[in-house]
SERO-4910 file (N, C-alpha, C, O; in steps of 0.05 Angstrom, whole numbers):
BEGIN
 pado doro    nc1    nc2    nc3   cac1   cac2   cac3    cc1    cc2    cc3    oc1    oc2    oc3
  Met    A   1828     17     86   1813     32    106   1790     15    117   1770     11    105
  Gln    A   1795      7    140   1775     -9    153   1764      7    176   1779     17    193
  Glu    A   1738     10    176   1725     27    196   1718     11    221   1706     23    239
  Gly    A   1724    -12    223   1717    -28    246   1712    -57    238   1711    -63    214
  Ser    A   1710    -73    257   1705   -101    252   1676   -105    243   1659    -88    247
  Pro    A   1671   -128    231   1644   -133    222   1624   -133    245   1601   -126    241
  Gln    A   1632   -141    269   1614   -141    291   1606   -112    298   1583   -107    305
  Gln    A   1625    -94    297   1620    -67    303   1602    -54    283   1586    -37    290
  Gln    A   1604    -62    258   1587    -50    237   1558    -59    240   1540    -43    235
  Thr    A   1553    -83    249   1526    -92    250   1512    -87    277   1488    -87    279
  His    A   1528    -83    298   1515    -81    324   1521    -55    338   1522    -54    363
  Gly    A   1525    -35    324   1528     -9    337   1556     -5    348   1574    -19    341
  Arg    A   1558     15    365   1584     24    375   1596      6    396   1620      3    399
  Ser    A   1578     -7    412   1588    -22    435   1601    -48    426   1618    -59    440
  Gly    A   1593    -58    403   1605    -82    393   1592   -107    406   1600   -129    400
  Arg    A   1573   -103    423   1559   -125    436   1533   -131    422   1519   -113    413
  Arg    A   1527   -156    419   1501   -164    408   1480   -163    430   1486   -170    453
  Pro    A   1456   -155    422   1435   -156    443   1427   -185    446   1430   -201    428
  Pro    A   1418   -192    469   1411   -220    474   1387   -227    457   1369   -211    452
  Pro    A   1386   -252    447   1363   -260    431   1338   -259    448   1338   -265    471
  Pro    A   1315   -251    435   1290   -250    450   1282   -277    459   1287   -297    446
  Ser    A   1270   -278    482   1261   -304    493   1236   -313    476   1225   -298    461
  Leu    A   1229   -338    481   1207   -350    466   1181   -335    472   1165   -330    453
  Ser    A   1177   -328    496   1152   -313    503   1151   -286    490   1130   -276    482
  Glu    A   1175   -272    489   1176   -246    476   1170   -249    446   1156   -232    435
  Arg    A   1181   -269    434   1176   -274    405   1147   -280    401   1135   -270    381
  Ala    A   1135   -295    418   1106   -302    415   1089   -277    418   1070   -273    402
  Val    A   1096   -260    437   1081   -235    440   1084   -217    416   1065   -205    407
  Asn    A   1108   -216    405   1113   -200    380   1096   -210    357   1084   -194    342
  Val    A   1095   -236    354   1080   -248    332   1050   -242    336   1036   -234    317
  Val    A   1041   -246    360   1012   -241    366   1005   -212    361    984   -206    349
  Val    A   1022   -194    370   1017   -165    366   1017   -159    336    999   -144    327
  Arg    A   1036   -170    321   1037   -164    292   1013   -175    278   1003   -162    259
  Ile    A   1003   -198    286    981   -211    272    954   -200    281    937   -194    264
  Trp    A    951   -196    307    924   -189    317    917   -160    314    893   -154    314
  Arg    A    935   -143    311    927   -114    306    911   -112    280    889   -101    281
  Pro    A    922   -121    258    906   -119    233    880   -136    234    859   -128    225
  Ala    A    883   -160    246    860   -177    248    839   -165    266    815   -167    260
  Gly    A    847   -152    287    828   -138    305    814   -115    290    790   -110    294
  Ser    A    829   -101    274    817    -79    258    797    -90    238    775    -79    235
  Val    A    804   -112    225    785   -124    206    761   -134    221    738   -130    211
  Leu    A    764   -146    244    742   -155    260    724   -132    269    700   -135    268
  Ala    A    736   -110    277    720    -87    285    704    -76    262    681    -68    266
  Val    A    716    -74    239    702    -64    215    679    -83    208    657    -74    201
  Ala    A    684   -109    209    664   -129    202    640   -127    222    617   -128    213
  Leu    A    646   -124    247    625   -121    267    609    -95    263    585    -95    266
  Ala    A    623    -74    256    609    -48    250    591    -51    226    569    -41    226
  Leu    A    600    -64    205    584    -69    181    560    -86    188    537    -81    178
  Leu    A    564   -107    203    542   -125    211    522   -109    228    497   -113    224
  Leu    A    531    -93    246    513    -77    263    497    -57    245    473    -54    249
  Thr    A    511    -45    226    497    -26    208    476    -41    192    453    -31    189
  Trp    A    482    -64    181    463    -80    166    439    -87    183    416    -85    175
  His    A    444    -95    208    423   -102    226    405    -78    233    381    -81    235
  Val    A    417    -55    236    401    -31    242    383    -24    219    360    -15    223
  Val    A    392    -28    195    376    -21    171    356    -43    164    333    -37    160
  Asn    A    365    -68    164    348    -90    153    339   -110    174    325   -129    167
  Gly    A    345   -106    199    339   -126    220    309   -127    226    293   -113    213
  Lys    A    302   -143    245    274   -147    253    261   -121    261    237   -117    255
  His    A    275   -104    275    265    -78    283    281    -55    270    285    -35    283
  Gly    A    290    -59    246    307    -40    232    292    -17    220    268    -14    223
  Leu    A    307      0    206    296     24    193    276     18    172    256     32    169
  Ser    A    281     -3    156    262     -9    135    235    -18    146    214    -10    136
  Val    A    235    -34    167    211    -42    180    197    -18    193    173    -15    192
  Trp    A    213     -1    206    203     23    218    189     41    197    167     51    202
  Gln    A    201     43    174    189     60    152    162     48    143    143     62    139
  Gln    A    161     21    140    136      8    133    115     12    154     92     18    147
  Lys    A    122     10    179    103     14    201     94     43    202     70     48    208
  Arg    A    111     61    195    104     89    195     83     94    173     63    109    178
  Leu    A     87     83    149     67     86    128     40     73    135     19     84    131
  Glu    A     42     49    147     18     36    156      3     52    177    -21     54    177
  Asp    A     18     65    195      7     82    216     -8    106    203    -30    112    211
  Lys    A      4    118    183     -9    140    169    -36    132    156    -56    145    158
  Gln    A    -35    108    143    -59     98    130    -81     92    151   -104     99    147
  Leu    A    -73     80    173    -93     74    194   -104     99    207   -127    100    213
  Arg    A    -87    119    210    -97    145    221   -118    157    202   -138    168    212
  Lys    A   -113    156    176   -132    167    157   -158    151    159   -180    163    158
  Glu    A   -156    125    161   -180    108    163   -195    114    189   -220    115    188
  Ile    A   -181    118    210   -194    124    236   -208    151    234   -231    154    243
  Asp    A   -195    171    222   -208    197    218   -233    195    202   -254    207    209
  Ser    A   -232    179    180   -255    175    163   -278    162    179   -301    170    177
  Leu    A   -271    141    194   -292    127    210   -303    145    232   -327    143    238
  Glu    A   -287    161    244   -297    180    264   -316    200    252   -337    206    264
  Gln    A   -311    210    228   -329    228    215   -355    214    208   -377    225    211
  Glu    A   -353    189    198   -377    174    192   -394    169    217   -418    170    217
  Asn    A   -380    162    239   -394    158    265   -409    183    274   -431    182    283
  Ala    A   -396    206    271   -408    231    279   -433    236    262   -454    244    272
  Arg    A   -430    231    235   -453    235    217   -476    216    225   -499    225    225
  Leu    A   -470    191    230   -491    172    238   -503    179    265   -527    175    268
  Arg    A   -487    188    284   -498    197    310   -518    219    306   -540    220    318
  Glu    A   -511    238    289   -528    261    283   -554    252    270   -576    261    277
  Arg    A   -552    233    252   -576    222    239   -594    208    259   -618    211    258
  Val    A   -582    192    277   -597    178    297   -612    198    315   -635    195    321
  Glu    A   -598    219    323   -610    240    340   -634    253    325   -654    258    337
  Lys    A   -630    258    299   -652    270    284   -676    251    282   -699    259    285
  Leu    A   -670    225    278   -692    205    277   -706    202    303   -729    195    304
  Lys    A   -692    206    325   -704    204    351   -723    228    357   -743    225    371
  Ser    A   -715    252    347   -730    276    355   -744    291    333   -764    305    339
  Asp    A   -735    289    308   -747    306    287   -768    290    271   -761    270    258
  Pro    A   -793    298    273   -814    283    259   -811    284    228   -818    265    215
  His    A   -800    306    218   -796    307    189   -775    287    179   -777    275    158
  Ala    A   -754    283    195   -733    263    188   -744    235    190   -738    219    173
  Ile    A   -762    230    209   -774    204    212   -792    199    187   -791    177    176
  Glu    A   -808    219    180   -825    216    156   -809    211    131   -816    193    115
  Arg    A   -788    226    127   -771    223    103   -759    195    102   -759    183     81
  Glu    A   -750    185    124   -738    158    125   -759    137    119   -754    118    104
  Ala    A   -783    140    131   -805    121    125   -813    121     96   -818    100     85
  Arg    A   -813    144     83   -821    146     55   -799    133     37   -805    119     18
  Glu    A   -774    138     44   -752    128     26   -747     98     30   -746     84     11
  Lys    A   -745     89     55   -738     62     60   -761     43     59   -760     20     49
  Leu    A   -784     52     71   -806     33     74   -828     38     53   -848     24     53
  His    A   -825     58     36   -844     65     15   -872     71     26   -892     64     15
  Tyr    A   -872     86     48   -897     95     59   -907    118     43   -892    133     31
  Ala    A   -933    121     42   -945    144     28   -968    156     44   -980    142     61
  Lys    A   -972    181     39   -995    194     52  -1020    187     37  -1019    177     14
  Pro    A  -1043    190     49  -1068    184     34  -1070    201      9  -1066    225     10
  Gly    A  -1076    188    -13  -1079    201    -39  -1053    202    -55  -1054    210    -78
  Glu    A  -1030    194    -44  -1005    193    -59  -1001    166    -72  -1010    146    -62
  Val    A   -988    167    -95   -981    142   -110   -951    140   -111   -937    160   -117
  Ile    A   -940    117   -105   -911    113   -105   -904     96   -129   -915     74   -133
  Tyr    A   -885    105   -145   -875     90   -167   -847     80   -160   -830     96   -152
  Ser    A   -842     54   -163   -816     43   -158   -803     35   -184   -815     20   -200
  Leu    A   -781     46   -189   -766     40   -213   -744     19   -208   -733     18   -186
  Pro    A   -739      2   -227   -718    -18   -223   -691     -4   -220   -687     17   -231
  Pro    A   -672    -17   -205   -646     -4   -203   -631     -4   -229   -636    -21   -247
  Asp    A   -613     15   -232   -597     17   -257   -580     -8   -260   -568    -18   -241
  Pro    A   -579    -18   -285   -562    -42   -290   -532    -33   -288   -526    -11   -294
  Pro    A   -515    -52   -279   -487    -45   -277   -475    -40   -305   -483    -53   -325
  Ala    A   -457    -21   -307   -444    -15   -332   -427    -39   -341   -412    -50   -326
  Gln    A   -430    -46   -367   -414    -68   -378   -392    -57   -396   -397    -37   -410
  Asn    A   -369    -69   -395   -347    -61   -412   -352    -72   -440   -360    -95   -443
  Pro    A   -346    -56   -461   -348    -66   -489   -327    -88   -494   -306    -88   -481
  Pro    A   -333   -106   -512   -313   -127   -519   -287   -115   -528   -286    -95   -541
  Ala    A   -265   -128   -520   -238   -117   -525   -231   -120   -555   -214   -105   -564
  Gly    A   -243   -139   -569   -234   -144   -597   -246   -124   -617   -237   -123   -640
  Lys    A   -265   -107   -609   -278    -89   -628   -272    -61   -623   -281    -43   -638
***
């Protein structure tokens, strides 16, 4: 029982062989077979590189986070300095207009005294010293 010739078994019902692909068609097939996975690998590599750059680059997320912390610290310092400036402005205004504030400043800083008063100056407190570590 022979179901057909060997040519018919390998090439379908018509018994004709398809023409061999031309050189350009074979080249296109090879390029398509090779470049599709290579293109996918390249796309993934570029995506990973871009992700790394976004996180660790010159203007990345880690630098942004550091700058954000620095910004918070500087804002606190600015607030503190603004409060000190306001306090000093108030003190200057008092010294310009309030005779009691002027008198108090003269007594504290310049050691002025009223007639009949005696001023005692005490030496400043010595700095605290740490005890020796061996004892």
